[in-house]
C-alpha positions in Angstrom: 3.3 25.0 -18.3 4.6 24.2 -14.9 3.4 22.2 -11.9 3.6 23.7 -8.4 2.0 23.1 -5.0 -1.3 24.9 -4.6 -1.2 28.1 -2.5 -4.0 29.1 -0.2 -4.7 32.1 -2.4 -5.4 29.7 -5.3 -8.5 28.3 -3.5 -11.2 30.4 -5.4 -9.7 29.3 -8.8 -9.5 25.7 -7.7 -13.1 25.7 -6.5 -14.2 27.1 -9.8 -12.3 24.4 -11.7 -14.1 21.7 -9.6 -17.4 23.4 -10.3 -16.7 23.4 -14.0 -15.6 19.8 -13.9 -18.9 18.8 -12.2 -20.8 20.5 -14.9 -18.7 18.8 -17.6 -19.2 15.4 -16.0 -23.0 15.9 -15.8 -23.1 17.0 -19.5 -21.0 13.9 -20.5 -23.0 11.1 -18.9 -21.4 11.1 -15.5 -23.7 12.8 -13.1 -23.0 10.5 -10.1 -19.2 10.7 -9.6 -18.9 14.1 -8.0 -22.6 15.1 -8.0 -23.1 18.8 -6.9 -20.8 19.1 -3.9 -17.6 17.1 -4.4 -15.0 17.8 -3.5 -16.1 20.0 -0.6 -14.2 23.2 0.2 -12.9 21.8 3.5 -11.4 18.8 1.8 -9.6 21.1 -0.8 -8.4 23.2 2.1 -7.0 20.1 3.8 -5.3 19.0 0.6 -3.6 22.4 0.3 -2.5 22.4 4.0 -1.1 18.8 3.7 0.9 19.9 0.6 -0.7 17.3 -1.7 -2.7 19.7 -3.9 -1.0 20.8 -7.1 -1.8 23.2 -9.9 -0.7 23.5 -13.5 0.0 27.1 -14.4 0.8 28.9 -17.5 2.0 32.4 -16.7 -0.6 33.4 -14.0 -3.4 31.2 -15.2 -4.3 28.0 -13.4 -5.2 25.4 -16.1 -5.6 22.3 -14.0 -5.6 21.0 -10.4 -5.0 17.6 -8.9 -4.0 15.8 -5.8 -0.8 13.8 -5.8 1.0 12.0 -3.0 3.4 9.1 -2.8 2.5 6.5 -0.2 -0.3 4.3 0.8 -4.0 4.7 -0.3 -6.3 2.6 1.8 -8.9 2.5 -0.9 -6.4 0.5 -3.0 -5.8 -2.2 -0.4 -8.5 -4.5 -1.9 -8.8 -4.8 -5.7 -11.4 -7.0 -7.4 -11.4 -8.5 -10.9 -7.7 -7.9 -11.3 -4.5 -7.0 -9.5 -2.0 -4.3 -9.2 1.3 -4.7 -11.1 4.3 -5.0 -8.9 6.2 -1.7 -9.1 9.5 -2.3 -7.4 10.3 -0.4 -4.3 6.9 -0.7 -2.8 6.0 3.0 -2.7 3.6 4.2 -5.3 2.1 7.5 -6.3 -1.6 8.3 -6.2 -3.5 10.9 -8.2 -7.0 12.1 -7.2 -9.4 14.8 -8.2 -8.1 15.9 -11.6 -9.9 19.0 -12.9 -8.9 20.9 -16.0 -10.1 24.2 -17.3 -10.3 22.7 -20.8 -8.7 25.9 -22.2 -5.5 24.2 -23.3 -5.3 20.8 -24.9 -3.0 18.3 -23.2 -3.0 19.9 -19.8 -4.4 16.9 -17.9 -1.9 14.7 -19.7 0.9 17.1 -18.7 -0.2 16.7 -15.1 -0.3 12.9 -15.2 3.1 12.8 -16.8 4.5 15.0 -14.1 3.0 12.8 -11.4 4.4 9.6 -13.1 7.9 11.1 -13.2 7.8 11.6 -9.4 7.4 7.9 -8.7 7.4 5.5 -11.7 4.4 3.6 -10.3 1.2 5.7 -10.4 -2.3 4.7 -9.5 -5.6 6.4 -10.1 -9.2 5.5 -10.1 -12.3 6.8 -11.9 -16.0 6.2 -12.0 -17.4 3.7 -14.6 -19.4 6.5 -16.2 -16.4 8.8 -16.6 -15.5 7.8 -20.2 -13.4 11.0 -20.9 -11.1 10.2 -17.9 -10.9 6.5 -18.9 -9.9 7.5 -22.5 -7.3 10.0 -21.1 -5.8 7.4 -18.8 -5.5 4.8 -21.6 -4.1 7.4 -24.0 -1.4 8.1 -21.4 -0.3 4.5 -21.0 -2.3 3.5 -17.9 -3.8 0.0 -17.9 -7.1 -1.0 -16.3 -6.2 -3.1 -13.2 -9.6 -4.0 -11.6 -12.2 -2.5 -9.3 -11.7 -0.7 -6.0 -14.2 0.6 -3.5 -13.8 4.1 -2.2 -14.7 5.3 1.3 -18.3 6.1 0.4 -18.8 2.6 -0.8 -18.8 3.4 -4.5 -17.0 1.3 -7.1 -14.2 2.8 -9.2 -12.2 1.4 -12.0 -8.5 1.3 -11.0 -5.7 2.2 -13.4 -2.0 1.9 -13.0 1.1 3.0 -15.0 4.4 1.4 -14.0 7.9 2.3 -15.4 9.6 -1.1 -14.6 7.2 -3.8 -13.5 9.0 -6.4 -11.3 8.5 -10.0 -12.4 6.8 -12.2 -9.8 8.9 -15.0 -8.3 6.7 -17.5 -10.2 7.8 -16.0 -13.5 11.5 -15.7 -12.5 13.6 -18.6 -13.8 16.3 -18.0 -11.2 13.8 -18.4 -8.4 12.8 -22.0 -9.5 14.5 -25.0 -7.9 
C-alpha cells in the first residue's frame, strides 16, 4: 500500500468511497454524522485542489481516502471537558473525512500511521455515534481529549496522538523556584 495525493481523475472513486462510508455509518448506528450528502463534491474538489486530499492505493485500486494537513484547525481552538496534550513545536497535523473501501483489513490504520509520521502530533475528531472510528482511533494509540464543536455546530469527540508530549512548566522541576 502507498499514500499519495489525490489526483483530479480520482474524484469518481473518492465520491464512491464516501457514498459507501455514509451507508456503512447508517447501518452501524451513526446516521447523523455525514447524513446523505457529506462531504459534498465541491468540498472534495477543493481538498484536491488545495493538495490536502490523499488516497491509499494498492496497485491501481484506491482503498481509502482522507484529508491531511499540518497547521491550524479552527474547530480545535476551543475544547471542552478536557485539553490537548502539548506536542512540542506548536504545529500539529489534522485528519478529516477518512473513508475506506473495507476491502483490505488495516487500510485506515495504515493511513493514520502515515499521517502521524508526517507530524508527530496528530488530531482528529469523530461523532459520538461513530463507534467503529472511536475503536479504530483507540486501537491506533489515540487518546480521547475532550469535546470540540465543528462549524455546523455539532459536537465531536476529539482525539490526539503525540509522539513526545512536552511537560507543562508546572510539572517541570527545573522551572520551580
